C-alpha positions as CSV (number, residue, x, y, z in Angstrom):
1,M,-60.2,-113.8,20.6
2,L,-60.0,-115.7,17.3
3,K,-61.8,-114.5,14.1
4,K,-61.9,-115.6,10.6
5,N,-60.5,-113.3,7.9
6,V,-60.6,-114.2,4.0
7,R,-57.4,-114.4,2.7
8,R,-58.9,-114.6,-1.3
9,V,-61.6,-115.9,-3.5
10,N,-60.3,-119.4,-5.2
11,L,-61.3,-118.0,-8.5
12,T,-59.6,-116.5,-11.7
13,I,-61.0,-113.1,-12.6
14,D,-62.7,-114.3,-15.6
15,E,-64.2,-117.1,-13.3
16,F,-65.4,-114.7,-11.0
17,L,-66.8,-112.2,-13.5
18,C,-69.1,-114.8,-15.6
19,D,-70.8,-115.6,-12.0
20,Y,-70.4,-112.2,-9.9
21,D,-74.1,-110.2,-9.9
22,G,-72.3,-106.9,-8.4
23,C,-71.1,-104.2,-9.8
24,V,-66.9,-104.2,-10.4
25,G,-64.9,-101.4,-10.7
26,Y,-60.8,-101.5,-11.8
27,V,-59.5,-105.2,-12.3
28,Y,-55.9,-105.5,-11.8
29,P,-54.9,-108.4,-13.2
30,M,-51.6,-109.9,-12.4
31,G,-48.7,-108.8,-14.9
32,E,-51.3,-107.4,-17.6
33,D,-52.5,-103.7,-17.6
34,S,-55.6,-102.8,-15.1
35,Y,-58.8,-101.7,-16.7
36,Y,-62.3,-100.7,-16.1
37,I,-65.7,-102.4,-15.8
38,H,-68.1,-99.6,-14.6
39,S,-67.4,-96.4,-13.7
40,N,-69.2,-93.7,-11.6
41,I,-70.3,-96.4,-9.5
42,Q,-72.8,-95.1,-6.4
43,G,-71.8,-96.6,-3.1
44,E,-68.3,-98.2,-1.3
45,L,-66.6,-100.7,-3.3
46,Y,-64.1,-103.2,-1.6
47,D,-60.9,-104.9,-3.0
48,I,-61.4,-108.2,-3.7
49,Q,-58.0,-110.6,-4.2
50,L,-58.3,-113.6,-6.4
51,L,-56.1,-116.1,-7.7
52,D,-54.8,-114.0,-10.9
53,G,-55.2,-110.8,-9.8
54,S,-57.6,-108.5,-7.7
55,L,-60.6,-106.3,-8.4
56,F,-62.9,-103.9,-6.6
57,A,-66.4,-104.9,-6.2
58,T,-69.7,-104.1,-4.3
59,N,-69.4,-107.0,-2.0
60,G,-66.8,-107.6,0.7
61,M,-64.6,-111.0,0.8
62,M,-66.6,-111.8,3.7
63,E,-69.6,-111.2,2.7
64,L,-68.7,-113.1,-0.3
65,E,-67.5,-116.5,1.9
66,E,-70.7,-116.1,3.9
67,G,-72.8,-116.5,0.2
68,G,-70.8,-119.6,-0.8
69,W,-67.9,-118.6,-2.8
70,P,-65.0,-120.7,-2.8
71,C,-62.5,-118.8,-0.5
72,E,-59.2,-119.4,1.3
73,T,-59.6,-117.9,5.0
74,Y,-57.6,-117.7,7.9
75,L,-57.9,-117.1,11.7
76,Y,-56.5,-114.0,13.6
77,D,-55.9,-112.9,17.1
78,A,-58.6,-109.9,17.3
79,D,-57.9,-108.6,20.3
80,A,-53.9,-108.2,19.1
81,Y,-55.0,-106.2,15.9
82,Q,-57.4,-104.1,18.2
83,K,-54.3,-103.2,19.8
84,A,-52.3,-102.3,16.8
85,V,-55.4,-100.3,14.9
86,D,-55.4,-98.5,18.6
87,A,-51.5,-97.4,19.0
88,F,-51.8,-96.5,15.2
89,N,-54.7,-94.5,15.5
90,D,-53.2,-92.6,18.6
91,T,-50.0,-91.5,15.7
92,A,-52.7,-89.7,14.0
93,G,-51.4,-86.1,13.1
94,Q,-47.4,-86.8,13.5
95,D,-45.5,-86.8,10.6
96,D,-43.5,-90.5,10.7
97,R,-46.7,-92.3,11.3
98,P,-46.1,-96.0,11.3
99,V,-47.7,-98.6,8.7
100,P,-51.2,-99.4,9.3
101,P,-51.8,-102.8,10.7
102,F,-53.2,-105.7,8.9
103,K,-55.2,-108.6,9.9
104,F,-53.1,-111.3,8.2
105,Q,-49.9,-109.8,10.0
106,F,-51.9,-111.6,13.6
107,E,-52.7,-114.7,11.7
108,V,-52.7,-117.8,14.1
109,R,-52.1,-120.9,13.0
110,V,-54.2,-123.9,14.5
């Protein structure tokens, strides 16, 4: 089964911060020092990939895409991804665990 995922939000960090109403934790601009916007945020933060870096925010990329933010999306093979996740989870407790799978590794070009 094919599912959609978001590769990145098609905005710069400054553009995103100007329009975003949620909380933002750490910001990682490409080629510059990282910095905090908010600290002591209660709740889960999600990694948001942007045109010129990334940051951690209270909304995930799929939630942003569903809310109308400009995003670059792709399709991935959800069944193959889940099999890889299950295989990875079977290695719990092993000293030399493999790298965990990522959805972009199962991208399907249509």
